[in-house]
Each structure stands twice: as structure tokens, then as C-alpha cells.
N, C-alpha and C positions, 0 to 999 in steps of 0.2 A: 478428863480435863481437856478443855479446848484452849488453844493458844492462837493469838493473832500477832503478826509482826508487820511493822512498817519501818521505813527509814527515811532520814533526811540528812542533809549535809550543811556544813558551813565552813568558810575559810577564815582562819584567825591565826594570829601570832601570839607567842608566849615565850617565856624563858623560865628556867628553873633557878631561882635565887639560891645562892650558896651551894650550887651543884658543881662538882669537880669533873667537867667534861664539856663537850660541844654544846650541850643543851643549856649551858649557862648563858649563851648568847641568844639574842632575839632571833627566832626562826618561825616559820609558818608551816601549817598543815592544812590539808583539806580533810577536816574531821567528818567522819561518817558515823552517824548515830542510828543504831537499830534498837527499837523499842519492842518489847514483847509483853502483851497483856494476857491475862488468863480469865477463864470463866468455867464454872462447873456445868452450867446449863445454858441453853439457848433461849432467847426471847421467844415467847409463845404466841404473841399477837402483835398487830400493828405494823408500822413501817419497818421495824427491825426484826420481824418474825423470822426465825430460823438462823439468827445471827447471835454471836456473843455480844456484839455491839455494832453499830454502824461504823465502818472503817473510816468514814470521812471525818468524824470527830477526832479520832486518834491522830490521823494524818495531819489535820489542820493544827491541832495543838502542838504536835512535835515540830512541824514546820515553823510555826510561830516562835517556838523556843529557840530553834536553830537560827532563825532570822535575827533574833535578838543578840546572837553571838557572832553574826557574820561580819567579817572585815573589821575586827576589833583587835586591840592589844589586851590580852588577859594578863593580869599581874597579881601576885600575892600581896596582901596588905603588909606594908613595911619593907617591901623589896625595892622600891624606887624612892628617891629623894623627892621632897615636896617641890623643889625647883624643877625637877625633871617632869613631874606630873603637870605642873603649871605650864611649862614650855610646850609640852606635847598638846595640852588642851588648847592653848592659845593658837597653835598651828592648825587646830581643827581635827586632830586625830581622835578617833573613838576609842575610849579606854574603858575597861571593865575591871574594877578592883574586886578581888575575890578573897574570902576569908581563909582560903586554903591554897596550897601549892597547886598550880594548874597542870597537874599530871592527868594522863588518860584515866587512871584509876579514880582519882578524885572527881573528875568530870562525870564519869559513869555513875558514881554515887549521887552526885549533884542532880543529874538529869532524872535519875530514878526517883529521888525525893520530890522533885518538882512535879513529875507526873502523878506520883502518889498523892501529893497535896491537891491535885486537880480532880481527884476522885477515881483514878484508874486503879484497877486491880493489877498493878504492874508486877511482872514476874522477873524480867531481866532487861538489862541495858547493856549493849555492846558499843564501845567507842573505839573506832579505828583512827589512829593518827597517821598511819601509812597503810597502803593496801595489805601489808603482811603483818602488821602489829596492832593488836587491840587489847583493851582492858574490858573486863566483864564484871558487872555487879548484879547479883540476883539475891533474892531473899531465900 
């Protein structure tokens, strides 16, 4: 089995609704996303001969996904009052409502699923919320 890895980053804030600790407050991270795809054989001809796939496609798609999350406030559905969302939106803040709690674990699964939906034979996603702490989702 062959594996290819690439990574991208985004800066975003979040908070953990109904959490008993510091992370209940809005705080930010430089999220590091490492994607690993797999393939059993190499392309036999053409532009991508000798490759699992052209790295540029994976890099571009992961980078675009991360850009979509860059400099936003991620929040779980139901965790903010409608007035709060309205006020933040009126101020021009970029918000992303998520159907899940924005933990590193859930974001790893989310990015995994998004790449899988784009047709990648995704093996593993690592999401670092700090240089020393990461969550991993793999099949």
C-alpha cells in the first residue's frame, strides 16, 4: 500500500458549549490539518505515471477546505443565542455553524468525510489544535 500525506493550516476560534473548563470561553488555534490518502497501485501511464495520484489535486483541495475555515468563529448549533449570532453577523464577523461540537476529534472526522466525498481514498486525518495536541481519525 502506498500513502501520500499533505498538510494545510487555518486559524479559527471556537468554544465548547456546556464544557466545564477554560475551553468554554472563546479561544483560537492555528489548526494544522494533515491528510493521508492511500493507493494499492501506481498510475501506469500519462501525466501521473508512477504516482498514486498527482499531489497537486490533494494539496489544492485540502488547502481550499482549510481556507474555507480560516479566520472564522466555529460554533455548535444551539450554542449561541439568535441575538448573539445576529449581532456578530451585523458586525461582519465570519461565522460557521456546525452540527457538531467543534472539537479536534469531530473536526478530524469532518475533514475525513469531506475528502472522502470528493473521491479521495482517504486513510487518515490528523488535526493539531496546538503543536503538541492532535486528534486522529482513520478508517
